[in-house]
Structures are given as C-alpha cells and as structure tokens.
FIMIVO-682762 format. One record per residue: x, y, z of N, C-alpha, C, O in turn; residue number from 1; residue in one letter. Coordinates in steps of 0.02 Angstrom, whole numbers, plus 50000, padded with zeros to 5 digits. Layout:
(site (X; Y; Z); (X; Y; Z); (X; Y; Z); (X; Y; Z); NUM; 'A')
...
This chain:
(site (55846; 55427; 51018); (55786; 55412; 51055); (55801; 55378; 51121); (55768; 55390; 51171); 1; 'M')
(site (55852; 55334; 51120); (55870; 55299; 51182); (55894; 55349; 51234); (55879; 55341; 51294); 2; 'V')
(site (55930; 55400; 51213); (55953; 55451; 51261); (55895; 55488; 51292); (55896; 55504; 51351); 3; 'E')
(site (55844; 55503; 51252); (55785; 55537; 51278); (55749; 55493; 51329); (55730; 55516; 51382); 4; 'V')
(site (55740; 55429; 51312); (55708; 55383; 51359); (55748; 55378; 51424); (55719; 55374; 51478); 5; 'L')
(site (55814; 55378; 51419); (55856; 55375; 51479); (55846; 55437; 51521); (55843; 55432; 51583); 6; 'T')
(site (55841; 55495; 51490); (55829; 55557; 51528); (55761; 55557; 51561); (55753; 55584; 51616); 7; 'C')
(site (55712; 55528; 51529); (55644; 55525; 51556); (55635; 55470; 51608); (55584; 55468; 51643); 8; 'W')
(site (55683; 55426; 51613); (55677; 55370; 51659); (55670; 55395; 51731); (55713; 55433; 51754); 9; 'M')
(site (55618; 55374; 51765); (55609; 55396; 51834); (55666; 55369; 51878); (55691; 55315; 51867); 10; 'P')
(site (55684; 55408; 51926); (55738; 55387; 51972); (55711; 55340; 52026); (55749; 55302; 52056); 11; 'R')
(site (55646; 55343; 52039); (55614; 55297; 52086); (55550; 55272; 52055); (55514; 55309; 52021); 12; 'R')
(site (55535; 55209; 52067); (55475; 55179; 52039); (55413; 55213; 52066); (55406; 55225; 52126); 13; 'S')
(site (55367; 55230; 52021); (55303; 55258; 52040); (55305; 55331; 52062); (55258; 55355; 52093); 14; 'G')
(site (55359; 55366; 52047); (55368; 55433; 52074); (55348; 55490; 52027); (55353; 55548; 52046); 15; 'S')
(site (55326; 55475; 51966); (55311; 55529; 51920); (55264; 55507; 51865); (55245; 55449; 51859); 16; 'S')
(site (55246; 55556; 51824); (55204; 55542; 51766); (55240; 55495; 51719); (55210; 55450; 51690); 17; 'V')
(site (55305; 55505; 51710); (55343; 55462; 51665); (55346; 55390; 51690); (55347; 55344; 51650); 18; 'T')
(site (55346; 55381; 51755); (55345; 55312; 51780); (55278; 55279; 51764); (55276; 55220; 51749); 19; 'S')
(site (55224; 55318; 51767); (55159; 55290; 51749); (55158; 55268; 51676); (55132; 55215; 51660); 20; 'T')
(site (55187; 55309; 51633); (55190; 55291; 51561); (55236; 55232; 51549); (55218; 55185; 51513); 21; 'L')
(site (55295; 55233; 51579); (55344; 55180; 51564); (55329; 55115; 51600); (55347; 55062; 51576); 22; 'S')
(site (55295; 55119; 51658); (55283; 55059; 51696); (55216; 55026; 51684); (55208; 54966; 51696); 23; 'E')
(site (55167; 55065; 51661); (55101; 55036; 51657); (55065; 55041; 51591); (55013; 55009; 51581); 24; 'G')
(site (55090; 55081; 51545); (55056; 55089; 51481); (55062; 55025; 51440); (55116; 54996; 51436); 25; 'H')
(site (55008; 55004; 51411); (55006; 54940; 51374); (55058; 54938; 51318); (55090; 54887; 51308); 26; 'Q')
(site (55066; 54991; 51280); (55115; 54992; 51226); (55186; 54985; 51253); (55228; 54950; 51224); 27; 'L')
(site (55199; 55017; 51309); (55264; 55012; 51341); (55277; 54940; 51362); (55331; 54913; 51351); 28; 'S')
(site (55227; 54910; 51394); (55235; 54840; 51417); (55245; 54792; 51359); (55282; 54743; 51364); 29; 'L')
(site (55212; 54806; 51305); (55214; 54761; 51248); (55278; 54768; 51206); (55304; 54718; 51180); 30; 'E')
(site (55303; 54829; 51199); (55356; 54840; 51150); (55423; 54866; 51178); (55474; 54857; 51145); 31; 'Y')
(site (55425; 54896; 51236); (55485; 54930; 51257); (55544; 54883; 51268); (55597; 54893; 51237); 32; 'L')
(site (55537; 54833; 51310); (55593; 54786; 51322); (55612; 54751; 51258); (55672; 54746; 51242); 33; 'V')
(site (55563; 54726; 51221); (55577; 54689; 51159); (55619; 54732; 51111); (55667; 54707; 51082); 34; 'R')
(site (55600; 54794; 51102); (55635; 54837; 51054); (55702; 54861; 51080); (55748; 54872; 51041); 35; 'N')
(site (55708; 54871; 51145); (55774; 54888; 51173); (55823; 54830; 51164); (55881; 54841; 51147); 36; 'L')
(site (55800; 54769; 51174); (55843; 54711; 51163); (55862; 54706; 51089); (55920; 54692; 51073); 37; 'L')
(site (55815; 54718; 51045); (55829; 54715; 50973); (55879; 54769; 50953); (55925; 54756; 50915); 38; 'K')
(site (55870; 54829; 50979); (55917; 54883; 50964); (55987; 54867; 50991); (56037; 54881; 50958); 39; 'L')
(site (55990; 54838; 51050); (56054; 54819; 51080); (56092; 54772; 51033); (56153; 54778; 51024); 40; 'Y')
(site (56056; 54726; 51002); (56087; 54679; 50955); (56101; 54713; 50888); (56156; 54706; 50862); 41; 'V')
(site (56054; 54750; 50862); (56060; 54780; 50796); (56116; 54832; 50792); (56144; 54843; 50738); 42; 'D')
(site (56132; 54865; 50847); (56183; 54917; 50846); (56252; 54888; 50829); (56297; 54925; 50810); 43; 'I')
(site (56259; 54823; 50835); (56322; 54790; 50817); (56336; 54796; 50743); (56394; 54792; 50722); 44; 'E')
(site (56285; 54806; 50703); (56292; 54804; 50630); (56269; 54869; 50597); (56231; 54867; 50549); 45; 'F')
(site (56291; 54926; 50622); (56269; 54990; 50595); (56299; 55004; 50527); (56267; 55035; 50485); 46; 'T')
(site (56360; 54981; 50515); (56392; 54994; 50451); (56427; 55062; 50450); (56459; 55080; 50400); 47; 'G')
(site (56420; 55100; 50503); (56451; 55166; 50507); (56527; 55159; 50519); (56548; 55111; 50550); 48; 'S')
(site (56565; 55207; 50495); (56638; 55204; 50507); (56654; 55218; 50581); (56710; 55204; 50602); 49; 'H')
(site (56607; 55244; 50619); (56618; 55257; 50690); (56579; 55208; 50734); (56571; 55220; 50794); 50; 'T')
(site (56556; 55153; 50705); (56512; 55107; 50742); (56546; 55080; 50804); (56512; 55068; 50854); 51; 'Q')
(site (56611; 55069; 50803); (56646; 55041; 50861); (56635; 55084; 50922); (56623; 55059; 50976); 52; 'F')
(site (56639; 55150; 50913); (56631; 55196; 50970); (56557; 55211; 50984); (56537; 55217; 51042); 53; 'Y')
(site (56518; 55217; 50932); (56447; 55234; 50940); (56409; 55182; 50981); (56367; 55199; 51022); 54; 'D')
(site (56424; 55119; 50969); (56385; 55066; 51001); (56394; 55066; 51077); (56348; 55046; 51112); 55; 'K')
(site (56451; 55088; 51102); (56461; 55088; 51174); (56416; 55139; 51209); (56387; 55124; 51261); 56; 'F')
(site (56410; 55198; 51180); (56367; 55249; 51210); (56294; 55228; 51208); (56258; 55235; 51257); 57; 'N')
(site (56273; 55202; 51152); (56203; 55181; 51145); (56189; 55122; 51191); (56137; 55120; 51225); 58; 'I')
(site (56234; 55074; 51193); (56223; 55016; 51237); (56224; 55035; 51311); (56189; 55004; 51351); 59; 'R')
(site (56263; 55084; 51328); (56263; 55107; 51398); (56193; 55132; 51417); (56167; 55115; 51470); 60; 'H')
(site (56164; 55173; 51374); (56096; 55199; 51388); (56044; 55143; 51388); (55999; 55142; 51430); 61; 'N')
(site (56050; 55097; 51341); (56003; 55041; 51339); (56009; 54999; 51403); (55959; 54978; 51431); 62; 'I')
(site (56070; 54988; 51425); (56081; 54949; 51486); (56049; 54983; 51546); (56017; 54950; 51588); 63; 'T')
(site (56056; 55049; 51552); (56023; 55085; 51607); (55947; 55076; 51604); (55916; 55064; 51656); 64; 'E')
(site (55919; 55082; 51545); (55846; 55072; 51538); (55825; 55001; 51556); (55776; 54991; 51592); 65; 'L')
(site (55862; 54952; 51531); (55845; 54883; 51545); (55851; 54866; 51619); (55811; 54829; 51647); 66; 'L')
(site (55903; 54893; 51651); (55910; 54882; 51724); (55851; 54912; 51762); (55826; 54881; 51809); 67; 'E')
(site (55830; 54971; 51742); (55772; 55002; 51774); (55709; 54960; 51762); (55672; 54946; 51809); 68; 'Y')
(site (55698; 54940; 51700); (55638; 54903; 51683); (55636; 54835; 51717); (55582; 54809; 51731); 69; 'L')
(site (55694; 54805; 51730); (55695; 54741; 51764); (55668; 54748; 51836); (55643; 54699; 51864); 70; 'W')
(site (55673; 54806; 51865); (55647; 54818; 51933); (55571; 54827; 51935); (55541; 54826; 51988); 71; 'Q')
(site (55541; 54836; 51877); (55468; 54846; 51872); (55436; 54778; 51859); (55448; 54748; 51806); 72; 'V')
(site (55396; 54752; 51905); (55368; 54684; 51898); (55333; 54672; 51831); (55341; 54618; 51802); 73; 'P')
(site (55294; 54719; 51807); (55258; 54707; 51744); (55307; 54701; 51685); (55295; 54661; 51640); 74; 'S')
(site (55361; 54739; 51686); (55411; 54733; 51632); (55452; 54670; 51641); (55473; 54639; 51592); 75; 'H')
(site (55464; 54651; 51703); (55500; 54589; 51716); (55461; 54530; 51686); (55490; 54484; 51657); 76; 'Q')
(site (55395; 54532; 51694); (55353; 54479; 51664); (55357; 54481; 51588); (55360; 54428; 51556); 77; 'N')
(site (55357; 54540; 51559); (55363; 54547; 51486); (55431; 54519; 51463); (55434; 54484; 51412); 78; 'A')
(site (55483; 54534; 51500); (55550; 54509; 51484); (55551; 54433; 51486); (55579; 54401; 51441); 79; 'W')
(site (55522; 54403; 51537); (55519; 54330; 51542); (55480; 54300; 51484); (55498; 54248; 51457); 80; 'K')
(site (55427; 54334; 51464); (55387; 54310; 51407); (55428; 54311; 51343); (55425; 54264; 51303); 81; 'Q')
(site (55467; 54363; 51333); (55510; 54368; 51274); (55560; 54310; 51274); (55572; 54280; 51222); 82; 'I')
(site (55589; 54296; 51331); (55639; 54242; 51335); (55607; 54174; 51318); (55640; 54131; 51289); 83; 'S')
(site (55545; 54164; 51337); (55510; 54101; 51320); (55493; 54098; 51246); (55498; 54045; 51215); 84; 'R')
(site (55472; 54154; 51218); (55451; 54155; 51148); (55509; 54151; 51100); (55503; 54122; 51046); 85; 'E')
(site (55566; 54178; 51120); (55622; 54186; 51074); (55680; 54142; 51095); (55733; 54167; 51116); 86; 'E')
(site (55672; 54076; 51091); (55727; 54032; 51108); (55786; 54044; 51061); (55844; 54035; 51081); 87; 'E')
(site (55771; 54063; 51001); (55822; 54083; 50953); (55803; 54153; 50931); (55745; 54173; 50939); 88; 'K')
(site (55849; 54190; 50903); (55832; 54257; 50880); (55861; 54311; 50924); (55916; 54304; 50951); 89; 'G')
(site (55824; 54364; 50931); (55849; 54425; 50965); (55872; 54410; 51036); (55926; 54433; 51056); 90; 'V')
(site (55833; 54373; 51074); (55851; 54362; 51144); (55916; 54323; 51150); (55959; 54340; 51191); 91; 'Y')
(site (55924; 54271; 51110); (55986; 54232; 51112); (56045; 54274; 51089); (56099; 54270; 51118); 92; 'L')
(site (56036; 54314; 51037); (56089; 54358; 51014); (56108; 54410; 51067); (56166; 54426; 51075); 93; 'N')
(site (56058; 54435; 51102); (56070; 54482; 51157); (56114; 54449; 51210); (56163; 54478; 51234); 94; 'F')
(site (56097; 54388; 51230); (56136; 54352; 51280); (56207; 54339; 51257); (56254; 54344; 51296); 95; 'L')
(site (56215; 54323; 51193); (56282; 54312; 51166); (56325; 54375; 51170); (56384; 54372; 51186); 96; 'K')
(site (56294; 54432; 51156); (56331; 54496; 51159); (56350; 54513; 51230); (56402; 54545; 51241); 97; 'L')
(site (56310; 54493; 51279); (56328; 54506; 51349); (56389; 54466; 51369); (56427; 54486; 51414); 98; 'L')
(site (56398; 54409; 51337); (56454; 54364; 51354); (56520; 54388; 51325); (56573; 54364; 51345); 99; 'D')
(site (56518; 54435; 51279); (56580; 54458; 51246); (56621; 54502; 51291); (56674; 54526; 51271); 100; 'Q')
C-alpha cells in the first residue's frame, strides 16, 4: 500500500486530483501521517526472515511520503499535533529509529 501511495503522490502541491485527496481530505489529515509513522516503527518487528532487507524498501517509500506531507501546511499541523499528543509511544520510537 505504501508503494501505491508513493506512486500517487503528486509531484507538485495542488497540481492534481490526488493532491486534493492527500492534502485536504479530512481522513487523510487525521490518519495519514500518524499511520505512516506507526508503520515506520512497526516494520522493525515484522518477524519475517527477510525483514532486514524488506524494511529498507518500505521505509524509503514512507520517507518520501513523509517528506512530501511535511511540505503541506495542513499535514505539518497534524504532524505537530501528533508530536504533542505522543510524548511517549509511536512518535518517540520513530525519532529513535531516525537516530540509528
């Protein structure tokens, strides 16, 4: 699913129907960043024998999506809200994984 979202990611803000969905839809604003951060953390513990290699591809796509979403003011606000709400938990674990 992350690969599909990456393919649908608009190359310029406000340039397509997909940008309207990803940048302004209420469900997107409420859940997209939060769940991408959670997936970024959760992929560390897949239990698969190929998890070491799999997580790099998935995290690369998640990183592209998160970088794009950070440029969208409404998602940036959602991201800041998540950081305030989750002093411990997914957001802190996400930051720890970035430090590795």
